[in-house]
C-alpha positions in Angstrom: -60.3 -21.3 -2.0 -59.6 -24.9 -3.9 -58.1 -22.3 -6.7 -56.2 -20.5 -4.5 -54.2 -23.8 -2.8 -53.8 -25.0 -6.5 -52.3 -21.2 -7.4 -50.1 -21.7 -4.3 -48.4 -25.5 -5.1 -47.9 -24.3 -8.6 -46.1 -21.7 -7.3 -44.4 -23.6 -4.7 -43.2 -25.7 -7.7 -41.7 -23.2 -9.6 -40.3 -21.5 -6.7 -38.3 -24.9 -6.2 -37.7 -25.7 -9.8 -35.3 -22.3 -9.8 -34.3 -22.7 -5.7 -30.8 -23.6 -7.5 -30.3 -20.2 -8.6 -30.4 -18.9 -4.8 -27.0 -21.5 -4.2 -24.6 -19.4 -3.0 -22.2 -20.7 -4.8 -24.2 -20.4 -7.5 -24.5 -16.4 -6.6 -21.1 -16.3 -6.2 -20.1 -17.3 -9.5 -22.2 -14.9 -11.0 -20.6 -12.1 -8.8 -17.4 -13.1 -10.3 -18.9 -13.1 -14.0 -20.3 -9.7 -13.5 -17.4 -8.3 -12.1 -14.9 -10.0 -14.0 -17.1 -8.4 -17.2 -16.9 -4.8 -15.8 -12.8 -5.2 -15.3 -12.2 -6.4 -19.3 -14.5 -4.0 -21.4 -12.4 -2.8 -24.0 -9.3 -3.8 -22.0 -8.4 -4.7 -25.3 -9.4 -0.9 -27.1 -7.3 1.2 -25.3 -4.0 1.5 -25.0 -1.9 1.8 -21.5 -2.8 5.5 -19.9 0.7 7.5 -18.8 2.9 7.0 -16.9 2.3 3.9 -14.5 0.7 1.3 -16.6 3.3 1.3 -18.9 6.0 1.4 -16.6 5.2 -2.0 -15.5 3.9 -3.4 -18.5 7.5 -1.8 -19.7 9.5 -3.6 -16.7 7.9 -6.6 -17.1 8.0 -7.4 -20.7 11.9 -6.3 -20.3 11.8 -8.8 -17.0 10.7 -11.1 -19.7 13.1 -10.6 -23.1 16.1 -10.8 -20.1 15.7 -13.9 -18.3 16.3 -11.2 -15.2 13.1 -11.8 -12.8 15.3 -10.2 -9.7 16.6 -7.2 -10.7 13.2 -5.0 -12.6 14.7 -2.3 -15.1 12.7 0.0 -17.7 13.9 1.5 -20.5 17.1 -0.3 -20.1 17.3 1.4 -16.9 16.8 -0.3 -12.6 13.2 0.4 -11.5 13.7 0.8 -7.9 9.9 2.4 -7.2 8.2 -1.0 -5.9 8.9 -4.4 -5.3 9.1 -7.5 -7.6 5.8 -9.3 -7.0 3.5 -7.2 -10.1 6.3 -7.5 -12.3 5.9 -11.8 -11.6 2.0 -12.2 -11.8 1.5 -10.3 -14.6 4.1 -12.7 -16.7 0.9 -15.3 -17.2 -1.3 -12.4 -18.1 0.6 -11.9 -20.9 1.0 -15.5 -21.6 -2.9 -16.2 -21.7 -3.9 -12.5 -23.5 -0.3 -11.3 -25.4 2.0 -8.7 -24.5 -0.4 -5.7 -25.5 -3.1 -4.0 -23.0 -5.3 -6.6 -22.4 -2.7 -9.2 -21.0 -0.6 -6.4 -18.8 -3.6 -5.7 -17.6 -5.3 -9.3 -16.9 -4.0 -9.5 -13.2 -5.6 -6.3 -11.9 -9.1 -7.7 -13.8 -8.5 -10.8 -11.9 -7.5 -9.6 -8.4 -10.6 -7.6 -8.1 -12.7 -10.3 -9.2 -11.0 -12.0 -5.9 -11.6 -8.7 -4.1 -14.9 -8.4 -4.6 -15.8 -12.1 -3.9 -13.9 -11.9 -0.7 -16.7 -8.9 0.2 -19.4 -10.8 -0.8 -18.4 -13.6 1.1 -17.4 -11.5 4.2 -21.1 -9.6 3.8 -22.8 -12.8 4.4 -20.8 -13.6 7.3 -20.9 -11.0 9.5 -24.7 -9.7 8.4 -26.3 -12.0 6.0 -27.3 -12.1 2.0 -28.5 -8.9 1.1 -25.2 -7.3 2.6 -22.9 -9.6 1.0 -24.3 -8.6 -3.0 -25.2 -5.5 -2.0 -21.6 -5.2 -0.8 -20.5 -7.3 -4.3 -22.7 -4.5 -6.2 -20.9 -1.5 -4.2 -17.4 -2.6 -5.6 -18.3 -3.9 -9.0 -20.2 -0.4 -9.8 -18.0 2.4 -8.1 -15.4 4.4 -10.5 -12.6 4.7 -8.5 -12.5 0.5 -7.7 -13.5 -0.3 -11.4 -10.8 1.3 -13.1 -7.8 -0.3 -10.6 -9.2 -2.8 -11.9 -8.4 -1.8 -15.3 -5.0 -0.8 -14.6 -2.1 -3.1 -15.0 -0.8 -1.1 -11.7 0.2 -2.6 -7.9 -2.8 -1.4 -7.2 -5.4 -3.9 -7.3 -3.5 -6.7 -6.6 -2.6 -4.8 -3.1 -6.0 -4.3 -2.9 -6.6 -8.4 -3.0 -4.4 -9.2 -0.1 -5.3 -6.9 2.4 -8.7 -7.3 2.5 -7.8 -11.1 2.4 -5.4 -9.9 5.0 -8.4 -8.3 7.2 -11.1 -11.6 6.1 -9.2 -13.3 8.4 -8.3 -11.2 11.0 -12.3 -11.5 11.5 -12.0 -15.0 11.1 -9.7 -15.3 13.5 -11.7 -12.7 16.2 -14.5 -15.2 15.9 -12.8 -18.3 16.3 -9.0 -19.9 16.9 -7.9 -21.2 12.6 -4.7 -22.3 12.2 -5.5 -22.2 8.6 -7.1 -18.9 9.1 -3.7 -18.0 10.3 -1.7 -18.7 7.6 -3.6 -17.0 5.2 -3.6 -13.9 7.6 0.8 -14.4 7.2 0.6 -15.6 3.4 -1.7 -12.5 2.7 1.3 -10.4 4.8 3.8 -11.4 3.0 2.7 -11.3 -0.7 1.1 -7.5 -0.1 4.5 -6.3 1.1 6.3 -8.0 -1.9 3.8 -5.7 -4.3 3.8 -2.7 -2.2 6.5 -2.6 0.5 5.7 -1.3 4.2 2.3 0.1 3.6 1.1 -3.1 4.4 1.4 -4.0 8.0 0.3 0.4 8.0 -2.7 -0.3 6.7 -3.5 -3.2 8.7 -2.6 -1.6 12.1 -4.1 1.9 11.5 -7.7 -0.3 10.6 -7.4 -2.2 13.4 -6.1 0.9 15.7 -9.5 2.9 14.4 -11.8 -0.2 14.8 -10.2 -0.6 19.0 -11.8 3.2 18.5 -14.9 2.3 17.6 -15.3 -0.6 20.2 -14.6 -3.3 17.5 -14.5 -7.0 19.2 -11.0 -7.3 20.3 -9.0 -9.2 17.7 -6.7 -12.2 19.8 -3.6 -11.3 19.1 -2.6 -14.7 20.8 -4.6 -17.1 17.1 -2.2 -15.4 15.1 0.1 -17.6 15.4 3.0 -15.3 15.7 5.2 -17.6 16.8 5.0 -20.0 13.4 3.5 -17.1 11.2 5.9 -14.7 11.3 8.8 -16.4 10.5 6.5 -17.9 7.9 5.9 -14.0 6.4 9.8 -13.0 6.4 10.4 -16.8 4.6 8.2 -15.3 1.8 9.1 -12.4 1.8 12.6 -11.5 2.5 14.9 -13.6 0.1 14.1 -10.8 -3.0 14.6 -8.2 -0.3 18.6 -9.3 0.5 18.7 -10.3 -3.0 17.9 -7.2 -4.6 20.0 -5.6 -1.6 22.9 -7.9 -2.6 22.1 -6.9 -6.4 21.2 -2.8 -6.4 24.1 -2.7 -3.6 21.1 -0.6 -1.4 20.2 1.8 -4.1 16.5 -0.8 -4.1 16.2 0.7 -0.5 17.1 4.5 -1.1 15.2 4.6 -3.8 12.4 2.3 -2.7 11.6 3.1 0.9 13.5 7.2 1.3 12.2 8.2 -1.9 8.7 6.3 -2.1 7.9 6.1 1.2 9.6 8.5 4.0 9.9 11.2 1.5 6.6 10.8 0.1 5.1 11.5 3.8 6.9 14.6 3.4 7.3 16.6 0.7 4.3 16.4 -1.9 6.4 13.8 -4.3 6.1 15.3 -8.4 3.4 17.7 -7.7 1.1 15.7 -5.5 0.1 17.1 -2.5 -3.4 17.9 -1.5 -5.2 20.0 1.0 -6.7 18.7 4.1 -10.1 16.7 3.0 -8.8 15.6 0.0 -10.1 11.9 0.9 -13.4 12.9 2.0 -14.0 14.7 -1.6 -12.1 12.2 -3.8 -13.8 9.3 -2.6 -17.5 11.4 -3.0 -16.7 11.1 -6.5 -14.7 7.7 -6.4 -17.0 5.8 -4.9 -20.3 7.5 -6.1 -23.0 6.5 -6.2 -23.0 4.9 -2.9 -20.5 8.0 -1.2 -24.0 9.5 -0.6 -25.0 6.7 1.7 -21.7 6.5 3.9 -22.4 9.7 5.8 -25.3 8.9 7.5 -24.1 5.5 7.5 -21.2 6.1 9.5 -23.5 8.0 12.2 -25.7 5.2 12.2 -23.0 3.5 12.6 -21.4 5.1 15.7 -24.6 5.4 17.8 -25.0 2.1 17.6 -21.7 0.5 17.9 -21.3 -0.8 21.2 -24.5 -3.0 20.7 -23.2 -4.3 17.5 -19.7 -4.3 17.5 -19.0 -5.6 14.2 -20.0 -2.4 13.0 -17.3 -0.8 14.8 -14.7 -3.3 12.5 -15.8 -1.4 9.3 -15.8 1.5 10.6 -12.0 1.0 11.4 -11.5 -0.2 8.5 -13.2 1.8 6.3 -11.6 5.5 8.2 -8.1 4.2 9.8 -6.3 4.7 6.6 -8.1 8.4 6.3 -6.4 9.0 8.9 -2.9 8.3 7.7 -3.1 9.0 4.7 -4.2 12.7 5.5 -1.0 13.0 7.5 0.9 11.8 4.4 1.8 15.0 2.5 1.6 13.6 -1.3 -1.8 12.6 -1.7 -3.1 10.5 -4.0 -6.7 8.7 -4.3 -5.8 5.3 -5.1 -3.8 5.5 -1.8 -6.9 5.1 -0.3 -8.4 2.0 -2.0 -7.7 -0.5 0.4 -10.1 1.1 2.5 -13.4 0.8 0.4 -13.9 -3.0 0.6 -15.3 -2.1 4.4 -16.9 1.1 3.0 -18.8 -1.6 1.1 -20.1 -3.3 3.6 -20.8 -0.7 5.6 -23.1 0.6 2.6 -24.5 -2.8 2.3 -25.5 -3.2 5.7 -26.7 0.6 6.2 -28.7 -0.5 3.3 -30.1 -3.4 4.3 -30.9 -2.0 7.7 -33.4 0.8 6.1 -34.4 -2.0 3.6 -35.9 -4.2 6.9 -36.9 -1.2 8.8 -39.5 -1.3 5.5 -38.9 3.0 6.3 -38.0 5.8 3.5 -34.4 6.5 3.6 -35.4 10.3 4.1 -36.9 9.1 7.8 -33.5 8.0 9.2 -30.4 9.8 10.5 -28.7 12.3 8.0 -31.2 10.1 4.8 -32.1 14.2 2.8 -28.1 14.7 3.5 -28.0 11.0 1.7 -30.6 11.6 -1.2 -29.3 15.8 -1.7 -25.6 14.3 -2.2 -26.8 11.3 -4.5 -29.0 14.0 -6.3 -26.2 16.9 -7.1 -23.1 14.4 -7.3 -25.1 12.7 -9.9 -26.1 16.1 -11.3 -22.6 17.3 -11.5 -21.4 14.8 -13.2 -23.8 14.5 -15.9 -23.1 18.3 -16.3 -19.4 17.6 -16.9 -20.2 14.3 -20.1 -23.1 17.2 -20.9 -20.7 19.8 -21.2 -18.4 17.1 -23.2 -20.3 16.7 -26.0 -19.7 20.7 -26.6 -15.8 21.0 -25.8 -14.8 17.0 -26.4 -13.5 15.5 -30.1 -16.6 14.7 -32.3 -16.1 10.8 -31.5 -16.4 11.5 -28.5 -20.0 13.5 -28.1 -22.3 10.6 -28.9 -20.9 8.5 -25.9 -20.6 11.1 -23.8 -24.3 11.7 -24.5 -25.3 8.5 -24.1 -23.6 8.2 -20.5 -25.4 11.5 -19.3 -29.2 10.0 -20.2 -28.4 6.7 -18.4 -26.6 8.4 -15.2 -29.8 11.2 -15.1 -32.1 8.3 -15.8 -31.4 5.5 -13.9 -29.9 7.3 -10.8 -34.0 9.1 -10.7 -35.3 5.5 -10.9 -33.4 5.0 -8.1 -34.5 7.1 -6.4 -38.0 7.0 -6.4 -38.2 3.4 -5.7 -36.0 4.8 -1.8 -38.4 7.6 -1.2 -41.4 4.3 -1.9 -39.7 2.6 1.2 -38.1 0.0 -1.8 -34.3 -0.1 -0.7 -32.7 -3.3 -2.3 -35.2 -2.6 -5.3 -33.4 1.3 -5.3 -30.0 -0.2 -4.7 -30.3 -2.6 -7.2 -31.5 0.0 -9.5 -28.8 2.3 -8.1 -25.9 -0.2 -8.1 -26.9 -1.8 -12.6 -26.9 2.0 -13.6 -23.9 2.5 -12.5 -22.8 -0.9 -13.6 -24.0 0.1 -16.7 -22.6 3.5 -17.2 -19.0 2.1 -16.1 -19.5 -0.8 -19.2 -20.1 2.0 -21.5 -17.1 4.0 -20.8 -15.2 0.5 -20.8 -16.8 -0.3 -24.3 -17.4 3.1 -25.5 -16.4 6.0 -24.7 -12.4 5.0 -24.0 -11.8 3.5 -27.2 -13.6 6.7 -29.0 -10.9 8.7 -27.4 -7.9 6.1 -28.3 -7.8 8.1 -31.9 -7.8 11.5 -30.5 -4.3 10.0 -28.1 -0.7 11.4 -28.7 1.8 9.2 -27.1 0.4 5.7 -29.0 0.3 8.3 -32.4 3.6 9.7 -31.5 5.2 6.2 -30.4 3.6 4.9 -33.9 5.3 7.9 -36.5 8.6 7.1 -34.5 8.6 3.0 -35.2 7.3 3.6 -39.4 10.2 6.2 -39.8 12.8 4.5 -37.1 12.2 1.7 -39.8 11.9 3.2 -42.8 15.4 4.3 -42.7 17.3 2.5 -40.4 17.1 5.9 -38.3 17.9 5.5 -33.7 15.2 6.6 -32.5 15.6 9.4 -29.8 13.8 11.3 -27.0 13.3 14.1 -26.6 11.4 16.8 -24.2 8.1 14.1 -24.6 9.1 11.0 -23.1 6.4 10.0 -21.1 6.6 5.6 -20.9 4.2 5.0 -22.9 6.5 6.2 -26.0 8.6 3.6 -25.0 6.1 1.3 -23.7 4.5 1.3 -27.1 7.5 1.4 -29.5 9.2 -1.9 -28.4 11.7 -1.5 -26.3 14.0 0.5 -25.2 14.5 4.2 -26.4 18.1 6.4 -25.4 16.8 9.4 -23.5 18.8 12.7 -25.3 20.7 14.3 -22.5 22.5 17.7 -24.4 23.4 18.7 -27.7 26.9 17.1 -27.5 25.4 13.8 -26.9 23.0 14.3 -29.7 25.3 15.0 -32.5 27.5 12.1 -31.1 24.8 9.8 -31.6 23.9 11.3 -35.5 27.6 10.8 -36.1 27.8 7.4 -35.2 24.0 5.6 -36.1 23.6 8.1 -39.5 20.5 9.0 -38.6 18.2 9.6 -35.2 14.4 10.2 -35.9 12.6 12.4 -32.6 9.9 14.1 -31.5 10.3 17.5 -30.8 8.2 20.2 -29.6 8.2 23.2 -31.6 11.1 24.7 -28.6 12.8 22.6 -28.9 13.2 22.0 -32.5 14.4 25.7 -32.5 17.1 24.7 -29.7 18.1 21.9 -32.1 18.1 24.0 -35.1 20.2 27.2 -33.5 23.2 24.8 -34.2 22.5 23.4 -37.2 25.7 24.3 -39.0 26.4 20.9 -36.8 23.4 19.0 -38.7 21.2 18.7 -41.0 17.2 18.4 -40.0 14.4 17.2 -42.0 10.8 18.0 -40.4 9.4 14.1 -42.0 5.2 14.7 -40.0 3.1 16.7 -38.0 1.2 14.8 -35.3 -1.5 16.5 -33.1 -3.1 14.2 -30.5 -4.8 14.7 -26.9 -1.9 15.0 -23.6 -4.1 12.9 -21.9 -1.8 13.8 -18.7 -2.2 17.9 -19.7 -6.2 17.1 -20.7 -4.8 19.5 -23.9 -4.3 19.6 -27.6 -0.7 19.0 -28.8 1.6 19.1 -31.9 5.3 17.4 -32.1 7.5 17.2 -35.2 8.6 14.3 -36.7 12.4 15.3 -37.2 15.2 13.0 -38.5 18.3 14.6 -38.1 21.5 13.2 -40.4 25.6 14.1 -40.6 26.3 17.8 -42.1 25.3 21.4 -42.7 21.4 22.4 -43.7 18.7 24.4 -43.1 15.2 23.1 -41.6 13.9 21.5 -44.7 10.0 19.6 -45.1 10.2 15.8 -46.4 8.8 17.2 -49.9 13.0 19.3 -49.2 11.2 22.6 -50.4 10.1 25.2 -47.8 11.9 25.7 -44.9 9.7 25.1 -41.4 11.7 26.9 -38.3 13.6 30.0 -38.8 
């Protein structure tokens, strides 16, 4: 007995000594650092991905060089696709990290951390510490969420502002607060400056679906409309007015007409999709946690009247889904703002199973969850194993290691869940996928870099241009990444007469041409002397195939198409 008392006293001292670890602020720091690590992993060793990243980074660069922070341009042409805020917020990241992929992606990484912390906090407020922890773990180990936090685009920033707005809505549902009302309206203004009118549409869709699910009614009067809406307008309107004047209305024709209304009614840029596109997409984009969503939603539906918090989370997740399924242009990252609600719903479900002490298989739909967890995991591992056969040699070992980690960790987590240790299983599962995403960022994606065509083409264009004093011109191969990696705007070929004029005026032009393009230019060779300097081969990531381009120098005069050595024609 005495030994038992001494043992208990000793254990109490040990626990007291480590009590600071469980302090909320320490937990918040740990959550933030873990999220930041996976968001930053390998960003400095992986060049920007076409097409969107180079456009945003290039636009922010041209803004700095011109000193014009109102009128965005890319490749010296107006860029009216999106509002201005992302370009502004990217500047501090470039100041800190440099004008490179790391610096340009820093904004998204930090915003991703902020969203993860908001989910952690809201989970604790709704259901307690474990729901906050699991929700944050879901955020830090879901492929789509982590990928968007590693990209220099608008989506992670919009995700943060909309999650902040939804957090404010919940807080105002619980109690009146002028502070939270101000947070809501500021978040909405910044979201509108980030991506336009999609912000209020998202909010209306989520709250409307929450009403269907019997969520607590939102006290709209607590939003302080009398001063809140004017505050929102005062923050968002000045730039919209200024760009409307500067562009003479063209911004609204492009941003609102083409990139909002046209996307809603047409599968723009071949980005159409089948009914259920987002359901299928989220299975992979939020795996492994997507395996629990059907069961979590079913249980939440059955309990929606006794626990109206579930209606808020389900509405958050499903409202945007309904709207996006109606929109004709479909891209999986459009659904990103709803994933905070999905993460919290998964956190709630995991904790419910853990508290019950039951095997997850005994829950309604539990067998489906386990089947999805195993089936989708094996499919993903199979794709990686196939990569060890079809991918270039430098990618084979990373693919194999990721497949082994994925299978081993998922099976260990599955075993724990089947032994009614749901929390431990969830932590193992999250840890596994956190590790997979870290390895992908630090190893797999950098290993792909030497094979990517766009950086190689930009590097060779710059080298030949500097060596010969030749003017660079883009032909049929003109991804934005070439312009960004080259470092300055590059003119795009219009027609043959325009090209001949540029050659005569500059003395020499350097281009990257496919063989069909080279043959077309060569057909008019009495007007041009054509020298093929070298061939660049690499993987066109957008098309998922290897391609070859000729680095060609064009000069005034007549002559056959020759190699750099000047001996043998390359194109007849």
